[in-house]
BADO-895961 format. One record per residue: residue in three letters; x, y, z of N, C-alpha, C in turn. Coordinates in steps of 0.02 Angstrom, whole numbers, plus 50000, padded with zeros to 5 digits. Layout:
<nodes>
AlaXYZXYZXYZ/...
</nodes>
This chain:
<nodes>
Met492074852151711491654846251697491094848151650/Met490994844251598490484845751549489794843651574/Thr489304847551558488614845951574488324841351521/Arg487744838551536487414834251487487224838051424/Arg487054844551434486884848651378487474849451330/Asp488074850451358488674851151316488804844851275/Ile488724839051307488834832751272488314831751217/Asp487694833251233487164832551183487264837051123/Asn487464843351137487574848051082488154846051038/Arg488674843251069489254841151030489104835350984/Leu488654831051005488484825250966487864826250922/Gln487594832350922486994833750883487154833650808/Ile486734830350771486794830050699486274834550668/Glu486494839450627486044844150595486194844450521/Phe485684846250482485754847250411485794854650397/Asn486394857150378486504864250365486994864950307/Ser486904870250268487384871850216487924876450244/Val488504876750209489034881250230488804888550224/Asp488414889950173488174896750161487734899150219/Ala487324894750247486874896750300487234898550365/Leu487844896150373488224897350435488674903450431/Val488714906750373489104912850366488654918850381/Pro488834923150429488414928950444488294933350383/Glu487714936550382487514940550325487984946450313/Asn488224949650366488644955650359489384954150367/His489584948150358490294946350363490684949550306/Leu491294951650322491714954950272491834950450211/Ile491884944050222491994939350168491414939650117/Arg490814940050142490224940550097490254947050056/Lys490444952450089490484958850054491004958649998/Ile491574955550012492114955149962491914950649904/Asp491594945049920491364940449868490854943649822/Ala490434947949851489924951349811490214957149771/Ala490774959949794491054965949762491474964349701/Leu491804958449700492284957049647492184949949620/Asp492174949349555492154942949521492874940749509/Phe493084935449542493774933149538493924928949476/Asn493444927949432493544923849373494044926849324/Phe494194933349330494674936449285495374933549295/Ile495494930349353496144927449368496294921649320/Tyr495764918049299495874912449253496184914849188/Asp495974920449163496264923149101496984925449111/Glu497134927849171497804930249185498314924549189/Val498094918749212498554913149223498464907649171/Ala498094908949119497944903749070498584900849039/Glu499074905049026499694902848994500174899549043/Leu500034899949108500484897249158500324890049176/Tyr499754887449152499544880649169499524876349105/Ser499654869949114499654865149059499004861249058/Ala498784859149000498184855148994498304847849010/Phe498934845849016499114838949030499364838249101/Gly499414831949123499664830549189499124830549242/Ala499344829749304498874829449361498544836249371/Pro497904836249391497564842649402497874846549460/Ser497954853049450498254857249501497704860649543/Ile497914863849595497444867549637497204873649599/Asp496574875149606496264880749571496654887249586/Pro496874890949535497254897149548496854902349586/Val496194902549575495774907249613495784905549687/Val495794899049703495824896849773496484899149804/Leu497034898449767497684900549793497694908049808/Ile497444912049762497434919249772496974921149830/Lys496404917849835495934919249890496244917549958/Ile496624912149961496954910350024497444915750046/Val497844918249998498314923550014497944929950033/Met497394931250000496994937250017496714936850087/Ile496514930850108496274929950176496824931750226/Gln497434929750210497994931250254498094938850262/Tyr498084942550207498224949650210497604953750229/Leu497014951250214496404954850234496334955150310/Phe496514949750343496414949250415497064949550454/Gly497614951150420498244952250454498524946050489/Ile498424940150460498694934050488499444933850474/Pro499864932550523500584933550515500934928850466/Ser500674922750457501024917950414500534913750375/Met500774910450322500344906150282500164899850321/Arg500624897450363500484891550405499884892850450/Gln499884898750483499334900550527498694901750487/Thr498764904350426498174905550383497814899050368/Ile498184893850351497884887350337497534884550398/Arg497834885450457497514883250519496844886950530/Glu496834893350516496234897250524495694895050475/Ile495884893650413495404891550362495094884750380/Glu495494880350410495244873750427494664873950476/Val494654878950521494144879150573493644884850563/Asn493764889250515493324894950504492864893550445/Ile492224893450458491724891850407491694897250353/Ala491764903550373491734909050325492304908650275/Tyr492894906950299493464906250254493364900450206/Arg493104894850231492954889150188492444891050134/Trp491934894650155491424896850107491724901350053/Phe492204905650072492504910250025492914906649971/Ile493284901549991493694897949942493314892249909/Gly492684891049930492264885949898492404878949921/Tyr492614878049984492754871450012492204869350061/Ser492044862850061491534860250107491824859150176/Phe491394856350221491604855150290492174850050293/Thr492124844850252492594839250257493164839650207/Glu493144844250159493654844650107494314847050137/Lys494854843750118495514845350145495784851750115/Ile496034856150159496324862550138497024861350111/Pro497244864950059497924864050032498464865450085/His499034862350075499604863150121499854870350120/Phe500144872650175500364879550180500924881250132/Ser501294876250109501844877550062501624877849990/Thr500984876749976500734876349907500824882949871/Phe500644888449903500694894849869501414896649854/Asn501864895449902502564896949892502854893149833/Lys502664886649826502894882649770502614885249704/Asn501984887149704501684889849643501994896649624/Tyr502164900549675502494906949661503164905849627/Glu503554901149653504224899949625504174896849556/Arg503684892649544503644889049481503224892449428/Arg502734896449449502264899249401502244906949402/Phe502114909749461501924916749467502514921549470/Lys503114918849483503704923149488503864926349421/Asn504054932749424504224936649364503634937349316/Thr503034937349342502434938549302502084944849327/Asp501594947049289501204953049308500554951249342/Leu500504945149368499864942849396499634947349454/Phe500064948449502499864952249562499744959549546/Asn500144962349502500024969249480499374969849443/Asn499194964749403498564964749367497964964149414/Ile498054960349468497524959949519497414966749551/Phe497964970049570497924976749598497584981549549/Thr497774981149486497484985549435496744984349425/Glu496544977949424495844976249414495404978949470/Ile495634978249532495254980849589495214988449586/Leu495764991649568495784998949563495315001349508/Glu495304997949452494854999749397494124998849417/Gln493974993549454493294992449477493074998049524/Ala493525000049569493365005549615493255012149577/Asn493675013249526493595019249485492945019049445/Lys492765013049422492145012149384491535013849427/His491555012149491491005013549537491005020849561/Gly491495024749541491525031749560491805033149629/Phe492205028549656492475029349724493135033049725/Ile493475033749669494135036849667494075044149645/Asp494415048549682494425055649668495155057749658/Leu495335059449597496025061149580496195068449589/Ser495725072549612495855079649618496415081149667/Glu496455077249721496975078249771497325071549784/Ile497975071549779498375065449789498875066649844/Tyr498985061649885499435062149942499985056849935/Ile500615059049942501195054849931501635054849993/Asp501855048950012502315048250068502605041150065/Ser503075039750109503375033150112503375030650184/Thr503375024150191503425020950257503905015150252/His504195013350309504695008050311504385001450332/Ile504604996050301504404989250318505024985650344/Lys504994983550406505574980250436505724973750400/Ala506354972950377506554967150339506714961250385/Ser506694955350356506874949250392507624948350388/Ala507984952450424508714952450421508994954550488/Asn509494951150511509844952750573510264958950563/Lys510144964050603510504970350596511234969950616/Lys511424964350650512124963550671512534959650620/Lys512204956850570512554952950519512554956950454/Tyr513104960350442513144964650383513874965350362/Thr513964968150302514634969650277514634976650248/Lys515194980050253515284986550223515494985650150/Lys515124988850105515244987850034515304994649999/Glu515784995149955515875001349917515535000649849/Ile515075005249835514695005049772514765011649736/Asp514605011549671514615017649631514005022049648/Val514115028549650513565033149661513145033649598/Glu512515032149605512065032249548511935039349525/Ala511975040349459511845046949431511105048749439/Lys510975055249442510295057649449509895055849386/Arg509255054149396508825052249340508745057949290/Tyr508775064049316508665069849273509325073349256/Gln509875069649257510535072549247510605075749179/Glu510365072449126510425075149058510035081749052/Glu509425081849078509025087949077509365093549116/Leu509655091849173509985096849214510605099649179/Glu510995095349147511595097649112511425102449054/Lys510895101049018510675105548965510505112548993/Glu510135112549048509955118949079510555122649106/Ile511045118849132511665121949158512045125349101/Asp512125121849045512475124648987512125130848961/Glu511465130748959511085136448936511155142348983/Asp511135140949048511215146249098511905149349094/Arg512425145349086513105148049080513175152149017/Lys512855150148963512875153848901512555160748909/Asn511985160848945511645167248957512075172049000/His512515169249041512955173449082513635174549051/Gly513715172648988514345173748953514885168848972/Lys514695162948996515165157749015515165152148964/Lys515725148648959515775142948915515425136948946/Pro515145132448905514855126248932515375122148969/Leu515155118449018515605114249056515845108449014/Lys516485106849021516775101248984516585094649017/Lys516545089548975516415082849001516995080449043/Glu516845078449104517375076149149517505068749139/Asn518135066949138518335060049133518595057349199/Lys518395060549252518615058449318518295051849337/Pro518605048049380518325041549399517645042249433/Thr517245037049426516575037049454516595037649530/Glu516155041949557516115042749629515855036449662/Thr516115035049719515895029149757515695031149827/Lys515315026749859515115027749929515095020949964/Val515155021050029515145014950069514455014050099/Val514155008250087513495006750114513525000450157/Thr513024999750200512964993850243512494988850210/Glu512744982950193512354977950158512234971950203/Ser511604969850207511424964150248511674957650218/Asn511884953050260512114946450237511524941850221/Thr510954942850255510374938550246509904941050191/Asp509834947550184509404950450133509754956450102/Pro510164955350051510554960850022510134966249989/Asp509514964749970509094969749938508844975149986/Ser508844973650050508614978550100509154983850111/Gly508964989150147509434994550161509414996450235/Met509974998750261510015000750331509625007250341/Phe509145006850387508725012550403508865014750474/Phe509025021150484509165023850549508545027350576/Lys508225024050626507635027050657507815033250696/Asn508345032850734508615038550771509365037350778/Glu509675041250821510405040750829510625033950856/Lys510205030750896510405024550928510095018350895/Glu509495018950869509125013250842509175012950766/Lys509325007050740509375005950669509154998850652/Cys508964997750588508754991050566508764990950490/Phe508754984950463508684984050391507934984350373/Ala507784987950319507084989050303507004990250228/Tyr506374990250207506174992250140505734998550146/Ser505715002450094505295008450092504735007450041/Ala504125008750063503545008350019503315015450003/His503515017949945503315024649922502615024049893/Thr502135027649922501435026449908501075032949891/Ala500595032449846500155038049828499435035849837/Cys499025040049870498325038449880497905044649864/Asp497255043749854496815049349841496485051649906/Lys496025056249901495705059149960495235054249994/Asn495035048849960494605043649989495005037750015/Asn495665038450020496125033450047496205027250003/Tyr496065027749939496205022249893496925022749869/Ile497295017249874497995017249851498015017349775/Leu498315022349746498335023249674498955020049642/Glu499515020849675500145018149648500655017749704/Phe501175013749693501685012849743502325010449710/Asp502875011049747503525008749723503935006549784/Ile504245000649779504624997849835505364998649821/Thr505725001349870506445002149865506774999849930/Ala507434999849931507794998449993507655003950044/Gly507755002350108507585007050161508035013150164/Asn508615012950132509075018650134508995023450074/Val508475022550035508335027049979507905032850004/His508125038949988507785044950012507105045749977/Asp506645049050012505975050049985505975053649918/Ser506395058749912506425062649850506665058449791/Val507095053449805507325049049751506785044049731/Gly506435041249781505895036649765505295039949731/Phe505235046549738504685050149708504705049649632/Ile505285049449602505355049849529505005043949496/Asp505155037849517504835031949489504095031649506/Leu503925033649567503225033549587502805038349545/Tyr503065044349534502695049349495502625047149422/Lys503145043849396503115041349327502575035949320/Lys502535031349369502015026249369501325029449374/Leu501275034549416500635037949425500395041249360/Lys500855044349324500675047549260500515042449207/Asp500825036649210500675031349161499975028349173/Arg499765028249236499115025149252498535030149245/Phe498645036349264498125041449263498345047549224/Ser497865051449204498005057749170498125063349221/Thr498635067349209498785072849255498275078549251/Asp497855078449199497355083749192496845083649249/Glu496735077749278496245077149332496535079149400/Ile497195079449405497515080949469497585088449479/Ile497335090849535497385098049551497985099249596/Ala498065095249648498595096349697498865089749722/Ile499505089849741499845084149772500165086449836/Ala499995083149891500255084949957500815080149977/Met501365082850002501945078950024502255082350085/Asp502695078750119503025081650177503675085150156/Ala504055087450206504645091650191505205087950155/Gly505205081250158505725077450124505695077950048/Tyr505135080350021505045080749949505165087849922/Ile505405092349964505525099249941506205099349906/Thr506205098049842506805098449800506635102349737/Pro507125105449705506985109349644506665105149589/Tyr506905099049579506645094949525505915093049536/Ile505725091149598505045089149612504565095049602/Cys504755100849628504335106749619504265108549546/Lys504805107849509504795109249437504325104449400/Glu504375097949415503955093049382503215094349393/Leu503025095849455502325096849472502055103249439/Leu502425108649445502185115049418502155114949342/Glu502615111449310502595110949237502005106649213/Asp501775102149256501175098149240500535101549265/Asn500585107849285500005111749310499695108549372/Ile500115105949416499895103049479500155107349536/Leu499715108749584499915112849641500285108649692/Pro500915110149707501265106449761501055109149829/Ser500795104749871500595106649939501135104149986/Leu501585108750005502165106950045502175110950110/Pro502505108450162502535111950226503105116950227/Tyr503155120650282503705125250292504325121350312/Lys504885123050281505525119850297505995124950326/Arg506235123650387506685128250421507345128950384/Pro507625135050383508285135950351508825131950387/Met509215128350349509745124150378510385128250385/Thr510385132850434510945137350446511175136650518/Lys511825137450530512095137050597511815142650641/Asp511755141050704511525146050752512015151850756/Gly511745157850759512155163850763512345166850697/Phe512155163650641512315166250575511675168750541/Phe511775173150493511215175750454510875170050414/Lys510205170150413509835165450372509885167450299/Lys509765162750255509825164050184509315169250160/Tyr508715169150191508205173850170508365181050190/Glu508865182050233509075188850252509525191950198/Tyr509745187950150510095190350092509585191150036/Val509475197250013508935198649965509195197549894/Tyr508805193849856508995192549787508685197849742/Asp509105201249703508885206249655508845202849586/Glu508235201249566508145197549504508335201749442/Ala508205208249445508355212549387509095212849373/Asn509505213449425510235213949416510585207249427/Asp510195202149444510475195449455511055195749506/Cys510885197849566511385198149619511035197649686/Tyr511435196649739511185196549807511425202749845/Ile511005205049892511185210649935511205208150007/Cys511775209050040511865206450107511555211250158/Pro511505209350223511225213750274511595220250283/Asn512225220550260512625226750264512585230650198/Phe512095228750155511965232250092512555231950044/Lys512915226550045513445225349997513195220349945/Ile513495220549885513255216449829513675210149823/Leu513335204449812513655198149797513515196649723/Lys514025196949681513945196349609513965188949587/Tyr513675187949529513685181149499514395179249481/Ser514575173049498515245170649483515235165149430/Thr514855159749442514825154149396514225149749413/Thr514105144949368513585139849380513935133049382/Asn513915129749440514285123549448513925117449418/Arg514235111749423513975105749392513345103049426/Asp513205105149486512605103049522512005107349506/Gly512105112449464511545116649444511435122749489/Tyr511935124549528511885130249573512295136149547/Arg511975141949545512335148149530512685150549594/Glu513305152549586513695154849644513765162449641/Tyr513575165649697513625172849704514135174349759/Lys514655178149742515205179249789515275186649805/Ser515475187849868515585194749891516305196849877/Asn516435203349890517105206049883517485205049949/Pro518025201049950518385199750013518645206050047/Cys518835211050008519085217250037518555220850078/Glu517935220750053517385223950089517165219750149/Cys517185213150141516965208750195517455208850255/Ser518095209850241518585209850296518475215650343/Lys518165221150319518035226950361517315227150388/Cys516935222250369516215222150388516135220450462/Pro515705224050499515585222550570515185216050580/Tyr514845213650527514435207650533514795201450506/Leu515445201750500515825196350470515745189750509/Asn515745190150575515685184050616514995180850611/Lys514495184750591513825182150583513685180250511/Cys514165181350467514055180350395514425174050370/Thr515065173450383515455167950356516045166250401/Asn516295160050394516885157650429517465156450381/Ser517395158550319517895157150268518565160550284/Lys519095157350264519765159950278519925166150237/Asn519645166450177519775172250134519265177850142/Asn518845177450194518345182650209517875183850150/Gln517635178450120517185179150062516545175050074/Lys515985178250065515335174950072515105172350004/Val514895165950003514645162749941513925160449953/Ile513485162749911512775160749914512615156849850/Thr512285151149857512095147149799511355148049785/His511205147849721510515148849697510395143949640/His509955139049651509845133949601509495136949539/Ile509655134049481509355136649419508605135349417/Trp508355130549459507645129249465507355132049530/Gln507705136849559507485139649623506805142949618/Lys506635145649560506005149049552505405144449565/Phe505495138049551504965133249563504865132049638/Ile505415131949676505365131349749505045137549778/Asp505235143449752504945149749776504195149849762/Glu503995147249704503285147049688502905142249734/Ala503225136549751502915131849797502855134849867/Asn503355138649889503315142049953502775147449954/His502685150549897502155155649891501465152349895/Leu501385146549863500745143149863500575140349932/Arg501075139749974500975137050041500485141250082/His500415147650065499975152150102499265152250074/Asp499145148750018498475148449989498015144150032/Lys497385146250039496915142750082496785135650058/Tyr496685134849993496555128149966497155123549975/Val497745126049962498355122049970498445120150044/Lys498285124850088498325123450160497845117750179/Ser497235118050152496745112950169496945106050142/Val497275105950084497505099650056498045096650100/Tyr498525100650122499055098150164498795096050233/Lys498285099450257497985097750322497675090850320/Ala497395089050261497065082450254497565076750247/Arg498205078350242498725073250232498735068250289/Lys498675070650350498715066150408498105061650412/Glu497565063350377496955059250377496915054450318/Thr497395054950273497375050850213497965046050210/Ile498535048450188499105044050178499365041150244/Glu499335045150297499555042650362499065037350388/Arg498425038250373497925033250393498025026750353/Val498205027350290498345021450249498905017350279/Phe499445020650298500015017150328499825014050395/Ala499425017650435499225015050500498805008650492/Asp498325008750446497905002850433498324997050406/Ala498774998650360499184993450330499614989850382/Lys499864993550430500314990650480499924987250537/Glu499394990450560499024987850617498544982250599/Lys498234982550540497704977850522497904972750469/His498414974350430498574970050373499284967450372/Gly499634968150427500284964950435500854967750393/Met500864974350381501394977250341501944980450383/Arg501914979550449502424982550492503104979250481/Tyr503104972750470503714969150456503554963550407/Thr504054960350380503964954950332504404949050348/His504154943050332504534936950339504884934950274/Leu504714938450220504994936850154505654940550143/Arg506034938150095506674941250078506724942250003/Ser507064947349983507164949649914506644954849895/Leu506854959349851506424964949830505814962549792/Ala505894957249752505324954749712504774951949757/Lys504954948249809504454945349853504114950749896/Ile504494955649917504204961149956503714965149913/Thr503894966149850503444969649804502804965749794/Met502854959149787502264954949781501814955549843/Glu502134955349901501744955749964501394962449971/Val501744967849959501454974549966500894975449913/Thr500994972749853500484973149802499834969949825/Leu499884963949854499284960549878498974964049938/Ile499384966749982499124970350040498734976450017/Tyr499014980449973498674986349948498054984549907/Ala498094979049869497504976749832496944974749880/Cys497114971349935496614969349985496314975450020/Met496724980450034496474986550066495984990150021/Asn496154990749957495684993949909495044989849902/Leu495124983249899494534978849892494084979249953/Lys494374979350012493994979850074493594986350076/Lys493924991850058493594998350059493024998550007/Met493154995949947492644995749895492054991349914/Ala492204985549943491674980849962491214983850016/Asn491504987150065491094990250118490644995750090/Arg490914999750045490515005150016489965002449971/Leu490104997249932489584994149890489044990949933/Trp489234987949989488754984850034488294990150066/Lys488594995750086488185001150113487715003950061/Arg487965004550000487535007049945486955002349934/Arg487084995849938486554990849928486044991249984/Asp486284991950047485834992450104485404998750100/Ser485705004250080485325010450074484795009950019/Tyr484965006449965484485005449911483905001149934/Arg484064996049974483534991750000483074995450048/Ser483364999650090482965003250138482525008550105/Asp482755011150049482365016250014481785013349974/Ser481835007249953481315004149912480805000549957/Thr480265003949977479765001050022479384995449988/Phe479204996449925478834991449889479224984949883/Ser479874985649868480294979749862480354976049928/Asn480374979849982480404976750048479774972750063/Cys479204975450044478574971950055478554965450015/Ile478764965849953478764959849911479224954549940/Ile479814956749964480294952149993480024948950056/Lys479684952950098479404950250159478854945150145/Ile478414946750096477874942150077478164935650050/Tyr478664936350008478994930449979479314926150034/Ser479654929450081479974925750135479464922150179/Leu478884925550192478354922550232478064916350199/Ile477914916950134477654911150096478144905450096/Leu478784907150084479304902050083479374898550150/Asn479334902350205479374899350271478784894750285/Leu478184896850264477594892650274477654886050236/Ile477874886550172477954880550132478474875950162/Thr479034878950184479574874950213479344871450277/Lys478984875150320478744872250382478254866550369/Ser477814867550318477324862450301477674856050277/Ile478174856950233478534851250206478884847350261/Phe479264851050303479634847750357479174844850410/Ser478584847950420478104845150468477844838450443/Asn477664838150378477434831950350477984826550352/Leu478604828650335479154823850338479254821250409/Arg479184825850457479264823950526478724818950547/Lys478084820250525477534815750542477644808850512/Cys477854808850448477994802450416478554798650451/Phe479064802450470479634799350504479414796450572/Leu479014800250610478784797850675478314791950669/Ser477854792350619477394786750610477774780350591/Thr478314781150551478724775350533479054772450594/Ile479314776850636479634774550698479134770950743/Cys478514773650748478004770650790477804763750763/Asn477744763150697477584756650667478124751550682/Trp478764753850674479324749350690479304747150764/Lys479124751850807479104750450879478544745350894/Leu477954746350864477394741750875477544734750849/Ser477854734450790478034727950761478524724250806/Phe479004727750832479504724650876479174722150940/Gln478694726050967478344723851027477934717351015/Leu477574716950960477184710950943477634704850933/Phe478214706150899478694700650888478964698150954/Phe479114702550999479404700551063478894696851106/Ile478254698951106477724695551145477604688451118/Ser477574687951051477464681351021478044676551036/Tyr478664679351036479244675251051479214672851123/Leu479014676951171478964674951241478404669551250/Tyr477854670451213477304665651218477524658651196/His477864658251139478114651751116478644648951161/Phe479064653151191479594650851236479294647551298/Phe478774650651327478464647751386478084641451370/Gln477794640851311477434634751291477904628851284/Ile478504629951260478974624451247479324622251310/Tyr479594627051350480024625351406479684625551473/Val479084628251477478754628751543478134624351545/
</nodes>
């Protein structure tokens, strides 16, 4: 049951602005102060016509979507509901108390008709990143790279098995040149061009979202997902990203991500890049070391069967280009295969009499084969750097940077799963999420900087206090006078009504009584 106070408060009429009702330290205020959104008008100038009915302000559309991803609201429908009742959100998009909020389908229609296949969202991400860099918040000395999965809007039970061509390696031409050179140095002829049919593989394709890929969480659990390959700095600002299907390996997604990173920033500023064990490949180590970047990688266990000698127990003799087995026998160079691996083979006659044969190989011809990649020296150098104190410290900070970015994105900004379908829409969504995360971080730091500046300036504080005091006195005086005038008017109206009523009663009694 409502009290009289509740009823009175609900019916109370007050004069207030929207700005006065938004808290001073609200995140929306910080974001509005940190970034001028007017640059969006230049980005979409060619997408709007000067004729026809007026459309919804493009800045308003972008701000509505940003509200959704800033606060992790699950859908656009729910976002519009929140904006309708939230004064801070209304203030952010520039709408009054009574102004009608756009329909939840408005952004989707504008995306399909205007923003699709444009660089608008990428430009927004770039603008925020440039602003953060301009303020000195980005540190490129240490970069952290990893990927996380985004659960797709696809039923894992509705799929088809599809046979596709195996995609050639991005660095295949470079690898083939090095293979031919290596074979020439060993007195071998270059490999002939093969005319064999293209290799194929069978993949699981979703019927609802074909762009997604089957991701196996463990032996029993699986789902369709997308992979967000992400790079961030030591201050947790997202520098670059690339979206692929969920079944693309981290080492494959690294190639496009690293290319984007080099296009956006100069590699001269980068000292080290930290990654997990999935990125330990010859090509990745080669790329980083040739760019004078220290790869910060973890220890990777030898992938050898139990009971057999580990690869490191076979000593490589670089001077004679051969391997020495635990029984002190020599494995000589045989050939360099098409995958870029040198093959070193033992003498079957010696191996058949060896007491360690059961711990060495299971081959039918009693021959041990060890492979050595032509870029193995880069992996060896990365393993050597693993013991450096600075490289150790960089890798140790990985769990506090890139892993924290993924945790915030999923827990606070709704990146754990998506309701959208197709690679283009997922890329748009992740772009806006990462842009909002960078903007939020930049806005908070700028607000703290402003508060610290205010607290340090004593004279400015005094001036502000004096100004506020004078303004309050003037305001109180004005409203006091207005109140007196209003009350005196009411009193005059009341007195006039009383005199009119008395005179009316006097005449009534004179006539009828």
